[in-house]
C-alpha positions as CSV (number, residue, x, y, z in Angstrom):
1,M,-57.3,7.5,-53.2
2,L,-58.7,5.0,-50.4
3,D,-62.5,4.5,-50.3
4,A,-64.4,3.4,-47.1
5,G,-67.3,1.6,-48.4
6,H,-70.9,2.3,-47.9
7,G,-71.9,5.3,-45.2
8,G,-74.2,7.7,-43.8
9,T,-77.8,6.3,-45.0
10,D,-76.1,3.1,-46.4
11,P,-74.6,1.0,-43.8
12,G,-73.7,-1.9,-46.0
13,A,-74.3,-5.1,-44.3
14,I,-75.6,-5.6,-40.9
15,Y,-74.8,-8.5,-38.5
16,K,-76.0,-8.2,-34.7
17,E,-76.1,-4.3,-34.6
18,R,-72.7,-4.6,-36.7
19,K,-72.3,-2.4,-39.5
20,E,-70.2,-3.1,-42.4
21,K,-69.8,1.1,-43.0
22,D,-68.0,1.5,-39.5
23,D,-65.6,-1.4,-39.8
24,N,-64.9,-0.1,-43.3
25,L,-64.0,3.4,-42.3
26,Q,-61.8,2.2,-39.4
27,L,-59.9,0.2,-41.5
28,T,-59.4,2.9,-44.3
29,L,-58.2,5.6,-42.0
30,A,-55.9,2.9,-40.2
31,V,-54.0,1.8,-43.4
32,G,-54.2,5.6,-44.9
33,K,-51.9,6.7,-41.9
34,I,-49.3,4.1,-42.2
35,L,-49.3,4.9,-46.1
36,E,-48.7,8.8,-45.1
37,D,-46.2,7.8,-42.7
38,N,-44.4,6.3,-45.3
39,G,-44.2,9.3,-47.5
40,I,-47.1,8.6,-49.9
41,D,-49.7,11.0,-50.6
42,V,-53.2,9.7,-49.6
43,V,-56.7,11.0,-50.5
44,Y,-59.8,9.7,-49.1
45,T,-63.4,9.8,-50.5
46,R,-64.5,10.2,-47.0
47,T,-63.2,10.3,-43.6
48,T,-66.7,10.7,-41.9
49,D,-70.1,8.9,-41.8
50,I,-71.4,10.4,-45.0
51,Y,-73.2,8.8,-48.0
52,Q,-71.8,8.7,-51.4
53,T,-72.7,7.1,-55.0
54,P,-70.4,4.8,-56.4
55,F,-70.0,7.5,-59.4
56,E,-69.4,10.2,-56.9
57,K,-66.5,8.2,-55.5
58,A,-65.0,7.8,-58.9
59,K,-65.5,11.4,-59.8
60,I,-63.7,12.0,-56.5
61,A,-60.6,10.0,-57.3
62,N,-60.8,11.1,-61.2
63,E,-60.7,14.5,-60.1
64,A,-57.7,14.0,-57.9
65,G,-55.7,12.7,-60.3
66,A,-55.5,9.4,-58.1
67,D,-52.8,6.7,-59.3
68,Y,-54.8,4.0,-57.4
69,F,-58.1,3.5,-56.2
70,I,-58.3,1.1,-53.2
71,S,-62.0,0.6,-51.9
72,F,-62.7,-1.0,-48.2
73,H,-65.5,-3.5,-47.6
74,R,-66.6,-6.4,-45.5
75,N,-68.1,-9.5,-47.4
76,S,-71.5,-11.0,-46.5
77,S,-73.5,-14.3,-47.0
78,P,-77.2,-15.2,-47.3
79,E,-76.7,-17.4,-44.1
80,E,-75.0,-16.3,-40.8
81,N,-71.8,-18.2,-40.4
82,Q,-72.3,-19.7,-44.0
83,Y,-68.9,-18.5,-45.6
84,Q,-65.5,-17.0,-44.1
85,G,-62.3,-15.6,-45.9
86,V,-60.9,-12.6,-47.9
87,E,-61.1,-11.8,-51.4
88,V,-60.0,-8.9,-53.3
89,L,-62.0,-7.7,-56.4
90,V,-60.2,-6.0,-59.8
91,Y,-61.7,-5.1,-63.1
92,D,-59.5,-7.7,-64.4
93,K,-56.6,-10.2,-63.7
94,T,-53.8,-8.0,-65.3
95,G,-51.3,-5.5,-64.6
96,I,-49.9,-4.0,-61.3
97,K,-53.5,-3.8,-59.7
98,Y,-53.5,-7.5,-60.0
99,D,-50.2,-8.0,-58.2
100,M,-51.3,-5.5,-55.5
101,A,-54.5,-7.7,-55.0
102,Q,-52.9,-11.0,-54.6
103,N,-50.1,-9.4,-52.0
104,I,-52.9,-8.2,-49.9
105,V,-54.8,-11.5,-50.1
106,G,-51.5,-13.2,-49.4
107,A,-50.9,-11.1,-46.5
108,L,-54.1,-11.4,-44.7
109,G,-53.9,-15.1,-45.3
110,E,-50.6,-15.1,-43.4
111,L,-53.0,-13.7,-40.4
112,G,-55.5,-16.8,-40.5
113,F,-58.1,-15.6,-42.7
114,K,-59.1,-17.7,-45.4
115,E,-57.9,-17.0,-48.8
116,L,-60.7,-16.6,-51.1
117,G,-58.5,-15.4,-53.8
118,V,-58.7,-12.4,-56.5
119,N,-61.6,-12.1,-58.8
120,A,-62.5,-9.8,-61.8
121,R,-65.7,-7.8,-61.3
122,P,-65.9,-5.5,-64.7
123,G,-69.2,-4.5,-63.7
124,L,-68.2,-2.4,-60.9
125,V,-68.4,1.6,-61.5
126,V,-65.2,2.5,-59.0
127,L,-63.0,-0.6,-60.7
128,R,-63.2,1.1,-64.3
129,K,-61.1,4.2,-64.7
130,M,-57.7,3.6,-62.9
131,P,-55.8,1.0,-61.1
132,A,-58.3,-0.1,-58.7
133,L,-59.2,-2.9,-55.9
134,L,-62.0,-3.5,-53.5
135,V,-61.0,-5.6,-50.7
136,E,-63.3,-7.8,-48.8
137,T,-61.8,-8.0,-45.4
138,G,-63.7,-11.0,-44.2
139,F,-67.4,-11.5,-43.6
140,L,-69.5,-9.4,-41.6
141,N,-71.8,-12.0,-40.8
142,S,-69.3,-14.9,-40.0
143,D,-68.3,-14.8,-36.2
144,E,-65.0,-16.4,-37.0
145,D,-64.2,-13.7,-39.4
146,N,-65.4,-11.0,-36.9
147,K,-63.3,-12.5,-34.0
148,L,-60.2,-12.4,-36.2
149,Y,-60.6,-9.0,-37.5
150,D,-61.6,-7.6,-33.6
151,E,-58.5,-9.3,-32.6
152,K,-55.8,-8.5,-35.4
153,Q,-57.4,-5.0,-36.3
154,K,-53.7,-3.5,-36.3
155,E,-51.8,-6.5,-38.1
156,I,-54.5,-6.2,-40.9
157,A,-54.0,-2.5,-41.5
158,E,-50.2,-3.1,-41.3
159,A,-50.4,-6.2,-43.9
160,I,-52.5,-4.1,-46.6
161,A,-50.5,-1.4,-46.3
162,T,-47.1,-3.6,-46.4
163,S,-48.6,-5.0,-49.4
164,I,-49.4,-1.7,-51.2
165,L,-46.0,-0.3,-50.7
166,G,-44.5,-3.5,-51.8
167,T,-46.2,-3.5,-54.9
168,L,-45.2,-0.2,-55.5
169,N,-41.7,-1.4,-56.6
170,D,-43.3,-3.2,-59.7
171,E,-41.1,-2.0,-62.8
172,T,-43.8,-2.3,-65.3
173,I,-44.9,1.2,-64.4
174,E,-43.7,4.7,-64.5
175,Q,-43.0,5.7,-60.6
176,P,-41.5,8.6,-58.7
177,L,-38.2,7.9,-57.1
178,Y,-38.6,6.3,-53.7
179,Y,-36.3,5.8,-51.3
180,R,-36.2,2.6,-49.2
181,V,-34.4,1.3,-46.2
182,Q,-32.6,-2.1,-46.9
183,T,-32.0,-4.0,-43.8
184,G,-30.7,-7.2,-45.3
185,V,-30.1,-9.3,-48.4
186,F,-30.3,-13.1,-48.4
187,R,-29.8,-16.2,-50.6
188,R,-32.1,-18.4,-48.9
189,R,-35.9,-17.4,-48.7
190,E,-36.2,-18.6,-45.1
191,N,-33.6,-16.2,-43.8
192,A,-35.2,-13.4,-45.4
193,D,-38.6,-14.2,-44.0
194,R,-37.2,-14.4,-40.6
195,M,-36.3,-10.9,-40.8
196,L,-39.4,-9.9,-42.5
197,Y,-41.4,-11.5,-39.9
198,Q,-39.6,-9.7,-37.1
199,L,-39.6,-6.4,-38.7
200,T,-43.3,-7.0,-39.2
201,D,-44.1,-8.1,-35.4
202,Q,-42.0,-4.7,-34.2
203,G,-44.7,-2.6,-36.5
204,F,-42.4,-1.7,-39.5
205,P,-43.8,-1.3,-43.0
206,A,-41.5,-4.1,-44.2
207,F,-41.7,-6.3,-47.5
208,L,-39.8,-8.6,-49.5
209,L,-38.0,-8.2,-53.1
210,Y,-36.7,-10.8,-55.0
211,E,-34.0,-9.5,-57.5
212,G,-31.2,-11.2,-59.0
213,D,-31.5,-14.4,-57.2
214,L,-31.4,-12.6,-54.0
215,Y,-33.9,-11.9,-51.5
216,R,-34.0,-8.3,-50.2
217,V,-36.0,-7.1,-47.3
218,Q,-36.8,-3.3,-47.2
219,V,-38.8,-0.9,-45.3
220,G,-41.1,2.0,-46.5
221,A,-41.2,3.5,-49.8
222,F,-40.5,7.6,-49.0
223,Q,-40.4,10.2,-51.6
224,Q,-38.6,12.7,-49.4
225,I,-35.2,11.5,-48.4
226,G,-35.4,13.0,-45.0
227,N,-38.4,10.5,-44.1
228,A,-36.2,7.8,-45.3
229,I,-33.4,8.9,-43.0
230,Q,-35.6,9.1,-40.1
231,M,-36.8,5.5,-40.6
232,E,-33.3,4.6,-41.1
233,Q,-32.4,6.2,-37.8
234,R,-35.5,4.1,-35.8
235,L,-34.2,0.5,-37.7
236,R,-30.7,1.3,-36.1
237,D,-32.0,2.1,-32.7
238,A,-33.9,-1.3,-33.0
239,G,-30.3,-2.7,-33.9
240,Y,-30.9,-3.5,-37.7
241,S,-27.8,-3.1,-40.0
242,T,-29.2,-0.5,-42.9
243,I,-28.6,1.1,-46.2
244,I,-30.7,3.6,-48.1
245,V,-31.6,2.3,-51.6
246,T,-33.9,4.0,-54.2
247,K,-36.1,2.8,-56.9
C-alpha cells in the first residue's frame, strides 16, 4: 500500500506556492510504477487530489490486506532553509520495516540528501497496524532540498523502489517465491558496487545482497517467471551475463 500524504483540502506544507500534497502524489505514483513493473502488487490510498483522514488511510490498507504501508511526505521547518535532509519514521526500530527504512535513507543519501536517519514515532496512526514507513523526502521549505528533489526526481523514485525491492529479500518474514535476475557475484564489495551503480545508472532496479561472504548483484523481484525472463533479456541486450535465481 502506497500513500501520498495529505491531499484535497489538506495541502500539507506550503512554500512559495509549492504544495506538499502535489510532490507526495507525484513521487508515490512514480515509485508505484517501478514496483508494479517488477511484479509487486501495489494499491494506492489515492491517485488523485482528494482528502482522507489518517484513520481512513489505515482502514483502506487494512481492508486491502496490505503487507506493507509506505507513506510519502515532505518535511517542513519553522523557518525557511533552516534544515535539510531525509528521514524515515517507523512505529519502532524493529523488524523488516526498520531495515527497509534504513535502506531508503541510505539510498537517498547517495543522491546527495543529508541523512537524518530512521526515527520511531509510535503516536502516528498510519504506522500502527502493519509494517509501515513514513518517508520524509527532504524539506519543502529548503531551497537546497527542493533543487535536489526537482533535478533528481527519477533517481529518487528509483532509489526508494530499489530499496523496497531489496529489503523483500529479508529472511525473517515469510514471503512468496520471488524470481530475481542475478548479474554478478563478487568477493570484493567495491567490484559489486561498481556493477550496482552501472545498473542503476541505466535505469535497472538493482540491489546488493551479502550472503556467504559473497556480494550478489541482483535485479528485480518478480512473482511471475515470465516477468523475470523479460528482465533477463533486457539485461542481456545491455551486455550483462545473467542467471535467474529464486528467494
